C-alpha positions as semicolon CSV with decimal commas, in nm:
position;residue;x (nm);y (nm);z (nm)
1;X;-1,123;-0,739;2,178
2;X;-1,399;-0,976;2,060
3;X;-1,537;-0,712;1,822
4;X;-1,194;-0,648;1,676
5;X;-1,128;-1,018;1,629
6;X;-1,464;-1,053;1,457
7;X;-1,391;-0,765;1,222
8;X;-1,038;-0,865;1,126
9;X;-1,058;-1,243;1,135
10;X;-1,415;-1,367;1,102
11;X;-1,505;-1,119;0,826
12;X;-1,182;-1,190;0,641
13;X;-1,254;-1,562;0,647
14;X;-1,601;-1,517;0,500
15;X;-1,479;-1,271;0,237
16;X;-1,220;-1,518;0,113
17;X;-1,443;-1,827;0,105
18;X;-1,539;-1,949;-0,240
19;X;-1,272;-1,759;-0,436
20;X;-1,052;-1,899;-0,710
21;X;-0,944;-2,258;-0,656
22;X;-0,639;-2,278;-0,435
23;X;-0,312;-2,448;-0,511
24;X;-0,190;-2,723;-0,275
25;X;-0,088;-2,595;0,067
26;X;0,249;-2,644;0,228
27;X;0,289;-2,727;0,595
28;X;0,323;-2,359;0,687
29;X;0,007;-2,262;0,500
30;X;0,174;-2,121;0,185
31;X;0,102;-2,258;-0,160
32;X;0,351;-2,493;-0,325
33;X;0,442;-2,321;-0,651
34;X;0,723;-2,147;-0,829
35;X;0,693;-1,811;-0,660
36;X;0,857;-1,473;-0,688
37;X;0,926;-1,203;-0,435
38;X;0,716;-0,887;-0,482
39;X;0,850;-0,692;-0,184
40;X;1,138;-0,697;0,063
41;X;1,082;-0,533;0,403
42;X;1,405;-0,535;0,604
43;X;1,475;-0,909;0,641
44;X;1,122;-1,022;0,546
45;X;0,966;-1,090;0,206
46;X;0,620;-1,093;0,051
47;X;0,557;-1,356;-0,216
48;X;0,344;-1,309;-0,526
49;X;0,120;-1,598;-0,419
50;X;0,053;-1,422;-0,088
51;X;-0,039;-1,102;-0,270
52;X;-0,264;-1,287;-0,515
53;X;-0,444;-1,462;-0,232
54;X;-0,497;-1,124;-0,065
55;X;-0,631;-0,964;-0,384
56;X;-0,855;-1,249;-0,504
57;X;-1,165;-1,179;-0,288
58;X;-1,138;-0,806;-0,364
59;X;-1,107;-0,844;-0,742
60;X;-1,446;-1,004;-0,811
61;X;-1,597;-0,677;-0,933
62;X;-1,318;-0,635;-1,190
63;X;-1,448;-0,932;-1,388
64;X;-1,743;-0,721;-1,499
65;X;-1,519;-0,470;-1,677
66;X;-1,530;-0,556;-2,047
67;X;-1,241;-0,336;-2,160
68;X;-0,930;-0,551;-2,109
69;X;-0,689;-0,257;-2,077
70;X;-0,907;-0,088;-1,817
71;X;-0,948;-0,417;-1,631
72;X;-0,571;-0,466;-1,625
73;X;-0,516;-0,106;-1,511
74;X;-0,764;-0,142;-1,225
75;X;-0,620;-0,482;-1,133
76;X;-0,269;-0,339;-1,117
77;X;-0,389;-0,052;-0,900
78;X;-0,565;-0,294;-0,664
79;X;-0,250;-0,505;-0,635
80;X;-0,037;-0,200;-0,559
81;X;-0,279;-0,085;-0,289
82;X;-0,296;-0,427;-0,126
83;X;0,082;-0,473;-0,142
84;X;0,123;-0,138;0,033
85;X;-0,113;-0,256;0,309
86;X;0,078;-0,583;0,342
87;X;0,404;-0,390;0,377
88;X;0,249;-0,180;0,654
89;X;0,127;-0,494;0,829
90;X;0,472;-0,652;0,812
91;X;0,631;-0,336;0,953
92;X;0,388;-0,343;1,247
93;X;0,474;-0,708;1,315
94;X;0,844;-0,624;1,307
95;X;0,788;-0,331;1,545
96;X;0,598;-0,563;1,779
97;X;0,876;-0,819;1,775
98;X;1,138;-0,549;1,836
99;X;0,935;-0,433;2,137
100;X;0,915;-0,797;2,256
101;X;0,534;-0,792;2,239
102;X;0,389;-1,140;2,261
103;X;0,058;-1,308;2,178
104;X;-0,006;-1,618;2,383
105;X;-0,167;-1,937;2,245
106;X;-0,482;-1,878;2,451
107;X;-0,549;-1,554;2,262
108;X;-0,506;-1,729;1,928
109;X;-0,737;-2,010;2,036
110;X;-0,996;-1,756;2,151
111;X;-0,988;-1,600;1,804
112;X;-1,040;-1,942;1,643
113;X;-1,328;-2,017;1,879
114;X;-1,487;-1,682;1,791
115;X;-1,463;-1,758;1,420
116;X;-1,620;-2,101;1,468
117;X;-1,897;-1,972;1,694
118;X;-1,997;-1,687;1,465
119;X;-2,006;-1,914;1,159
120;X;-2,140;-2,219;1,344
121;X;-1,837;-2,415;1,217
122;X;-1,690;-2,722;1,378
123;X;-1,319;-2,801;1,334
124;X;-1,379;-3,003;1,018
125;X;-1,588;-2,730;0,852
126;X;-1,333;-2,462;0,939
127;X;-1,052;-2,676;0,798
128;X;-1,255;-2,726;0,480
129;X;-1,315;-2,354;0,428
130;X;-0,947;-2,286;0,482
131;X;-0,844;-2,555;0,233
132;X;-1,043;-2,372;-0,036
133;X;-0,803;-2,081;0,012
134;X;-0,486;-2,288;0,017
135;X;-0,451;-2,279;0,395
136;X;-0,391;-2,541;0,654
137;X;-0,512;-2,489;1,010
138;X;-0,149;-2,437;1,113
139;X;-0,093;-2,178;0,841
140;X;-0,407;-1,988;0,923
141;X;-0,326;-2,001;1,294
142;X;0,005;-1,834;1,208
143;X;-0,177;-1,553;1,025
144;X;-0,425;-1,513;1,311
145;X;-0,135;-1,479;1,553
146;X;0,019;-1,208;1,334
147;X;-0,311;-1,020;1,317
148;X;-0,345;-1,031;1,694
149;X;0,018;-0,924;1,726
150;X;-0,053;-0,617;1,511
151;X;-0,357;-0,527;1,719
152;X;-0,157;-0,560;2,040
153;X;0,131;-0,356;1,897
154;X;-0,095;-0,067;1,796
155;X;-0,262;-0,078;2,137
156;X;0,068;-0,074;2,326
157;X;0,283;0,145;2,100
158;X;0,037;0,396;1,952
159;X;-0,243;0,430;2,204
160;X;-0,017;0,597;2,468
161;X;0,034;0,880;2,219
162;X;-0,338;0,962;2,227
163;X;-0,477;1,183;2,500
164;X;-0,824;1,339;2,493
165;X;-0,887;1,589;2,773
166;X;-1,218;1,706;2,917
167;X;-1,139;2,044;2,763
168;X;-1,107;1,882;2,418
169;X;-1,448;1,719;2,456
170;X;-1,618;2,039;2,571
171;X;-1,455;2,240;2,292
172;X;-1,581;1,989;2,036
173;X;-1,933;2,010;2,181
174;X;-1,927;2,392;2,177
175;X;-1,796;2,391;1,820
176;X;-2,086;2,171;1,712
177;X;-2,329;2,408;1,882
178;X;-2,181;2,708;1,702
179;X;-2,198;2,539;1,362
180;X;-2,561;2,437;1,377
181;X;-2,724;2,329;1,697
182;X;-3,045;2,247;1,510
183;X;-2,909;1,983;1,269
184;X;-2,899;1,641;1,434
185;X;-2,846;1,419;1,129
186;X;-2,809;1,432;0,752
187;X;-2,894;1,197;0,467
188;X;-2,553;1,166;0,305
189;X;-2,433;1,027;-0,027
190;X;-2,084;1,024;-0,171
191;X;-1,874;0,949;-0,475
192;X;-1,534;0,792;-0,411
193;X;-1,242;0,849;-0,647
194;X;-0,981;0,600;-0,531
195;X;-0,615;0,691;-0,496
196;X;-0,312;0,491;-0,382
197;X;-0,190;0,558;-0,028
198;X;0,088;0,778;-0,166
199;X;-0,046;0,928;-0,491
200;X;0,178;1,114;-0,731
201;X;0,107;1,479;-0,805
202;X;-0,028;1,375;-1,145
203;X;-0,265;1,117;-0,995
204;X;-0,392;1,368;-0,738
205;X;-0,440;1,640;-0,999
206;X;-0,633;1,403;-1,225
207;X;-0,863;1,296;-0,941
208;X;-0,925;1,657;-0,836
209;X;-1,008;1,752;-1,193
210;X;-1,254;1,463;-1,217
211;X;-1,415;1,565;-0,887
212;X;-1,456;1,922;-1,012
213;X;-1,632;1,798;-1,326
214;X;-1,864;1,579;-1,117
215;X;-1,955;1,875;-0,896
216;X;-2,013;2,090;-1,205
217;X;-2,250;1,829;-1,352
218;X;-2,435;1,794;-1,020
219;X;-2,479;2,171;-0,990
220;X;-2,603;2,179;-1,350
221;X;-2,888;1,945;-1,259
222;X;-2,762;1,590;-1,311
223;X;-2,901;1,375;-1,027
224;X;-2,626;1,288;-0,782
225;X;-2,736;0,922;-0,776
226;X;-2,673;0,895;-1,152
227;X;-2,328;1,047;-1,113
228;X;-2,246;0,807;-0,828
229;X;-2,349;0,505;-1,034
230;X;-2,130;0,625;-1,320
231;X;-1,821;0,755;-1,141
232;X;-1,798;0,621;-0,786
233;X;-1,541;0,351;-0,713
234;X;-1,704;0,251;-0,385
235;X;-1,854;-0,083;-0,487
236;X;-2,052;-0,099;-0,164
237;X;-2,261;0,213;-0,233
238;X;-2,222;0,281;-0,606
239;X;-2,531;0,089;-0,720
240;X;-2,736;0,263;-0,450
241;X;-2,642;0,603;-0,590
242;X;-2,371;0,653;-0,329
243;X;-2,624;0,656;-0,045
244;X;-2,464;0,630;0,301
245;X;-2,794;0,660;0,487
246;X;-2,870;0,890;0,778
247;X;-2,555;1,010;0,956
248;X;-2,593;1,136;1,312
249;X;-2,388;1,420;1,453
250;X;-2,068;1,310;1,630
251;X;-2,053;0,983;1,434
252;X;-1,797;1,096;1,173
253;X;-1,428;1,173;1,208
254;X;-1,373;1,535;1,309
255;X;-1,258;1,656;0,965
256;X;-1,562;1,512;0,786
257;X;-1,798;1,616;1,066
258;X;-1,703;1,982;1,023
259;X;-1,761;1,968;0,648
260;X;-2,078;1,757;0,631
261;X;-2,273;1,932;0,905
262;X;-2,192;2,274;0,758
263;X;-2,355;2,177;0,426
264;X;-2,704;2,282;0,324
265;X;-2,974;2,046;0,203
266;X;-2,908;1,959;-0,162
267;X;-2,550;2,088;-0,152
268;X;-2,265;1,905;-0,324
269;X;-1,913;1,962;-0,196
270;X;-1,564;1,827;-0,263
271;X;-1,309;1,701;-0,323
272;X;-1,257;1,588;0,036
273;X;-0,962;1,374;0,143
274;X;-1,021;1,028;0,289
275;X;-0,822;0,710;0,357
276;X;-0,914;0,559;0,018
277;X;-0,895;0,869;-0,198
278;X;-1,107;1,176;-0,273
279;X;-1,477;1,207;-0,192
280;X;-1,756;1,422;-0,330
281;X;-2,037;1,458;-0,073
282;X;-2,406;1,530;-0,128
283;X;-2,647;1,614;0,153
284;X;-2,984;1,488;0,030
285;X;-3,181;1,578;0,341
286;X;-3,145;1,726;0,690
287;X;-3,323;1,645;1,013
288;X;-3,333;1,905;1,285
289;X;-3,373;1,872;1,659
290;X;-3,255;2,044;1,973
291;X;-2,893;1,989;2,072
292;X;-2,861;1,721;2,339
293;X;-2,716;1,821;2,679
294;X;-2,339;1,795;2,713
295;X;-2,355;1,530;2,987
296;X;-2,562;1,309;2,760
297;X;-2,324;1,316;2,463
298;X;-1,979;1,373;2,614
299;X;-1,893;1,002;2,611
300;X;-1,981;0,970;2,244
301;X;-1,782;1,283;2,159
302;X;-1,480;1,154;2,352
303;X;-1,492;0,824;2,161
304;X;-1,518;1,006;1,829
305;X;-1,222;1,231;1,912
306;X;-1,024;0,929;2,031
307;X;-1,088;0,736;1,707
308;X;-0,988;1,034;1,497
309;X;-0,669;1,100;1,693
310;X;-0,586;0,729;1,704
311;X;-0,612;0,713;1,325
312;X;-0,389;1,020;1,290
313;X;-0,126;0,890;1,530
314;X;-0,132;0,546;1,363
315;X;-0,064;0,704;1,023
316;X;0,222;0,909;1,168
317;X;0,367;0,601;1,339
318;X;0,353;0,401;1,016
319;X;0,529;0,681;0,831
320;X;0,804;0,669;1,094
321;X;0,837;0,292;1,051
322;X;0,856;0,322;0,672
323;X;1,124;0,591;0,687
324;X;1,344;0,371;0,907
325;X;1,287;0,051;0,707
326;X;1,454;-0,090;0,398
327;X;1,167;-0,145;0,153
328;X;1,221;-0,280;-0,197
329;X;0,906;-0,321;-0,408
330;X;0,949;-0,556;-0,704
331;X;0,591;-0,564;-0,835
């Protein structure tokens, strides 16, 4: 639980610090301004100020785009993606409340203590960082409680759907052996072409066409790193030529594992579906070693299968929630 809290709360706090100057905060942590509703989810709403606060720390890279129309297009896409995530989060909270799932004050306080310990903040410093974002302690505590509520809901409502048997683990190990028992890790790079969570046929076709052109240029001799710097929308790896470093076997989701570890050195392959859009992969190098014994790796394989199945079941569960909900997007 501590690791999850750190990822969802502590990292979010740091990412938001130092963004655009906040408006005055109300007692519940929301900004005092003339606001408009950007989404209705059953009997809940999302305000434009809430969406803007969510987008602000993610939009820094957009300021570097000189073309105003392109900047506005990318900004609108980012807002749509983040609003969709906020809708999903609200649906999970509503599902938790319907299931009478509770988060007690001690759990919320533990999350606050973790944030302070990791940042070496005292209460005054934490309050100061939150004020920069338009939050009060009470308002941020409310958001922390909702985040913990979502975590608990997924754990209680989705996790029981996931079952990984010993046979599944052994089959995955045998499959890896059949593919290439000699390859233990690959030096992987990628190009990300972002798509909304529910792309239209036109958006998907355009992204696939772009991926095909990238692969064609790579196969014609253009260095993959140059293509990544030009086309990739992954701001974390773009400037490094899309480099993801050395990837060990059984560390990727099953679908990607099958693809990546079947590739030859120097091969470029895609487009490949991912949570953020389409990927073009490049295997820059391969390291070979003998396959480790089953007993040594079965725990790691089980965890990898569990993560993959948990992600799949979570997506299915969210689709079920969305189908049952009244959702009105006004963005």
